[in-house]
N, C-alpha and C positions, 0 to 999 in steps of 0.2 A: 254041277253044284247042287248042294241042298236047296230046297224051295220052303220059304216060309209059309206055314200053314195055319198057324193061330197066332193071334196077338190079344193082350188083355191089359187093362188099365185099372189101377186102383189109386186113391189118394186120400189124404188126410190133413185136415187143418191143424196147425200149430201155433199156439198163442206166443206172442212175445212178451218179455218182462216189462218193457216200457214202450213208449212210442219210438220207433226207429226212424229217425229223422234224416234226410238227404234229399237233394234235388229240388229243396223248398217244400217237400212233402213229408209224410209220415206214415210208417205201416204198423199195425198192431198184430198181424198174424201173417203167417207164410203156409203155402200149400205144398205139401210133399207129395210127389207123384212116383209111381212105380210103374214102369212099363215092362212087361213079359212077352217074350217071343219064342216059338217052337217052330221047328222045321219037320220036314217029311221023314228025315233020317233019325229023328229022336234027340237032336240038339235042342238044348233049352238055355235060356240066359234072361237076365233081367237087368234093368238100369233104372236108377233113381235120378230124380231132378228136384229142384226146388223152383217154384215160380216166383218171380220178382217183377210183377208188372210195372211198378214205379221205376225200377233201374231199367228195364228194357225198352220202355217207350212211356215217358212221362206224360204225353198228350192222350193216351189211352187211359192212364191212370185218372187224370185230371177229368175226363170226359165222363168215364164210366164208374170211377170210385174202386175201392178195394175189392168189394164182393163180386161185382159184375165183371171186373176186369180179369180176376182170377177164372171165373167161369169161362170168359172168352178165350183166354190161354188154353184152359183145359180142353176146349173144343178143337183147338188146333191139333194138340197132340193126339186126341181121339181120331181125327180125320187122317193124320199122317199114319197111324197104325192100320187104319182101314185100307189104305192105298198099298200097304206092305203085304197083306195077306195074299198069298199066291205068287209073290215075286221072288225070283232067284236070288240067293244070297251072293253079293259081290262085295268087293273092297269097300268098306263103309264111306270113305270120301266120295266115292262115285255114287253111292246110293244118296248121299246127302245131296249131292249137286242136282240130283234128279228130283228130289223131294221138295227142295227149298223154294224154287220158282213157283211150283203149284201152291204150296202152303203160303207163300207170300200173297199171292192172288185171293186164295180163300180167306186170309186173315183181313186183307183190305175190305173185302165184302162183308165179313162176319162183324169186325169192329166198327164199320163205317167210317175207316180211317185211310184216305187215299195215299197218305204220306207215311203209312205204317213202317216202323223201323224194322230191319232186318233182324235185330237183336230180339224183337218180340217173337218171331218165328224160331230163331235159334234157341231162345230159352225154352220155347215149348218142344223141341227137338232133343234136347240134351239127354234125356233118359233114353229115348229111342235109339240116338246115336251110340250110346255107351252100350246098350244090349247088342246092337249090330257089331260092335267091336268085338264083344265077348263071344258072339256066335261065330264070327269070322275067324278068332283065334282057334276056338275049338275045331273048326273044320280045316285049320292050316296047321294042326299038329301041336299047337300049344307054344308058340313063340313067347319069349319074355318080354318086359316092357323095353329093355334097352334096344331089342332087335325090332320092335315096334317104332321106335323113335329114331334109330338110326339113319333111315333113309332122308330124315327131314334136318339132319345136322351135318356141319363142316368138320366136326371133331368127334372123338368117341364121347357118349354121354358121360356126364360127372357121376360119381357116386358119393355123394356127401355123406360124411360120417356124423353130422349133426345139422339141425336145423332149427333157427329160432321161430318163434310165433310173433306174427303181427297183429296185434290187438286193434280194435277199430274204436275210435271215439267219435261218435255220431254227435249230432246237435244237442241230445237230451243226455249224452252221458256225463255225469258230474265230473269236473276237471280233477278232482281228488283220487278218481279211479285210476287216472295216469301214474299218480304216485305209488298206489297200491300194486298195479302191474309193474312198475319198475322194481319194486322190492322183490317181486317173483323172478326177475331176471329179464325182463322185456327189454329190448334195446331199439327197436323201430316201431314207432307209433303211427297209425293211420288215422288222420284228423280230417273229418268231413267238413269242407267249407262251402260257402255258396247258400247260407241260410237265407230266409225270407223273414226277419224278425217282425216286421210290421204287417205281413200278409199282403202288402201292395205292390210287390215287384220292384221295389225301389233298390236300385244297385249301389247307391252311396250307403244306405242303411245296411246291405249286405256286406260291403266292404268294411265298414265300421265295426260289424258284430265280428266278422271274421279276424280282424285284427286284434280286438279284445280277447277273442276266443284262444287265438294262439298265443298271446301274451300270458293268460292265465295259466295255460297247460306249460308253457316254458318257465314260467316262474317256479313251478313245482319241480321241474326236470332239469334246469340248466346247469345245478351243481353235482348232478348224479356223474358217476364215472362208470365206464364200461370198457373191457378190452375187445369187445367185438365190433367196434366201429373205428374208422380212421381217426376221427376227430377225438375219440376218447370219451364221448358223451353219447348218451341217447339222441337218436335222430328222428326226424319226422317226414313223413309221406302225406302231402296234402291232396285230398281228392276233392276237385270241384264239380264233377259230374256235369260239365259243360254250362256251369251258371255264369261264367264271365262273359262279357259282351265284346271287350276290348283288350288289346296287349297292354294300353296305356293303364287300365284298371289293375291289371295283373301286375305290372311293374311297381304300382303303388302298394300293393299288398307286400311285394318282397321288400319294397323300401321300408315299411313299417316292421318287417322281419328282421331287417337289418339294423334298425334302430334300437332292436332290444336284444340284439345279439343272437338272434335265431336264425339267420340266413344260412350260416355254415352248417346249421343242423338239418336244413332241407335237402333230403337226397333224392326226393320225387316230387314233382308236381303233376298229378294225373288229371287228363281230360279238361283243361280250363275252358275250352270254347264248345258251344254246339256244333254238332257236325255239319250243320248247313251254314255255318259262319266261321269255318276254320281260319286261323292266322298263323303267319311265320313266328315260330318261337326262336329261331335262331338267335343266339346272343344273350337268351335270358341266363341268369347267373345260377339256374338251378336246371337239372335234366328234367324234360317233359315228356310223360308217358302217354301213350294211346290206350284206351280200353274200350268203351262202347262203340267208339267211331270206327274201330277196326272190324268190321262185319267179315272181311274175307282177307286172303293174302294181299288182293289188289289194293284194298283199303289201307292196309298197314303200309305196303310200299309207298302209297301217296303220302301218307303222314310223315314217313321218314324222308322220302326225296324232295317233297315239295314244300313242307312245312318245319322240318328241322327237328321231328320228334327223335329222341335217341334211346327211348326205351319202350317196350311193348308188354302190356300186361296179357298174361295168358290166362284163360277162364274155360278149362275143359268142363268145369262144373256149372257154366252159364251159357257158353256159346258153342258148346259141343267139342269132343275130342278132336274130331276131323278138322275144324276150323282152327282150333289151337294149334295143332302140328302145322297147318299151312302157314300161319302167322310166324310160328317159330322160324321156319325155313326162311321166309322173308327178311326176318330180323338178322339171321345167321348170315345171310348173304350180304348185309349192310353193316356187319359189325356191332349191330345194336344189342343192348342188354334186354333180359326178359325176366320176368318173376311171375308168381302165380298169386292172383287176388281172389278173395273169396266172394261169395253171395249170400252168406249167412246160411251156410249149408249144414246138414246134419252130419252125425260121425261117418257114415259110410261113404260119403262124398268127400268129407276131409282127406280120406285115405287116398282117393284118386288124385286130389290136388297136391298132397304130400308127395306122393310118387313122381308126379311132373317136377315139382320143385326140387326134389333130391337130384335130378339129373341136370340141373342148372347151375352155373357158376354164380358165387355172390355177386349182387349189384355193387356198382362203384360206390365206395363209401363204406361198404361192409366188409368185415373180415370173416364172417360166418354167413352162410345162406340162411333165408327165412322165407316163409310163406305165411299168407293171412288166413286166420281162422278166428272167428268171432262168435260162433254158435253158442259157446258156453256163457258168453256174456249177455245173450239175448233170447235164448229159448226158455220158456217156464220149465218144460219137460226134458231138458239136455240130459239128464241123469237116467231118465227112462230110454231116452233115444239111444244113449251109450250102451246101455244094458242089452239093447237089441242089435247091436252093431257086430259086423262080421269079424272085427279084430279082436273082440273080447277084452282082454286085460293085457294085451300084447305090450311089451315093454317100451316100444317106440310111440305108444299113445299116453305115456305118463311123462310129461316134460318135467325136467329137474333144472333149477336155476335158470329157466326160460329156455332151454334147448330140448328138442326131441333127439335122442341118440339113436342113430340108425347103424346097424352092423351086419354081420354075415347073414344073421337069420333074417333081417328084413328083407335084404336083397335076394335071398334065396326065394322068397315067397313073393316078392314085389308088393310087400306090405298088405298081402291078402287082397288085392284089389279084385283078383280074378274069382274069388270065392262066390259060389251061387247059394250059400245058406240063408 
């Protein structure tokens, strides 16, 4: 097998249009990282990632802040690349399994965080892992994405002809933007809940704020119609990022949603509880999804088997392609649904997420598949990032009436995800 002989790392800060609030905190910029690998046989590949310290480990963000937190995550990526130099190229999930425990140990020491969350290391490894997949594909004769995904499925991969875009309404997004997005054909809205309006960690204030926030958005969307959902109206995906402490408090939020006629519109409630205080969600009137608590296939299996989760968020753009495929297999084995969530990634990473999503059936409650992308809403320099993207002006990158249309050309080239330009 080829041996990895050289690795390199570059990064750039990208400012956001406004404070990006979730998990009770807020970001003002994201760091984009590019990892490049070369082998002794002349193969070369690169993988991009976006660092989100607040998402991946809120405790690291709270202790070290945005600037230092990003520096610490970047140091993990740099260390992982140093370990790869001189290593023989193998199947990427095997290489990731070797890297992750060592990187977790290094990360605990570097961040001075004994309880460092695995998502912090996985976020740091995302670009490394994708570069390894691209190298491995080159060395294996160029299999397509369907062939890559097939071993993890119990059915042939779907080839969706259209995908909707899931926009994000963070704490700081004006509710009126929901109406503007609906005008553009959006039909599934991700709403961040779990705010800390008083800055005191008061859960009752959080619940009141979340209820009022949902009511304000629902008031703007409740009379809209769409043919892309089972209920005939725009639907909601609530993301708590582990901010709720008890099932009783979640039930009270859902009771408030029911009182304003919004309960039937909620097709997902994601990550309601912190991963060190998981609770049974069986019997809740909405499907509950796991995201950052699913660090591995074993974690995903526990969420589904022990706690009643019915949906898994796949994040090849935040938790590596390797882990996302293994979580997908665990969900497939249990008949759970999957979808692709975002991490405010740049255009080149949107394409990887789009290709994953195109192979998945629509979520229950939807008649058309969808995937989350919110970079255009949040990056100051989105137009510049798009102009530098590897897909150029490909037709599938230009949504019409809220849908990206995927056809023969898209699947012939796997949406250009393998491009090394």
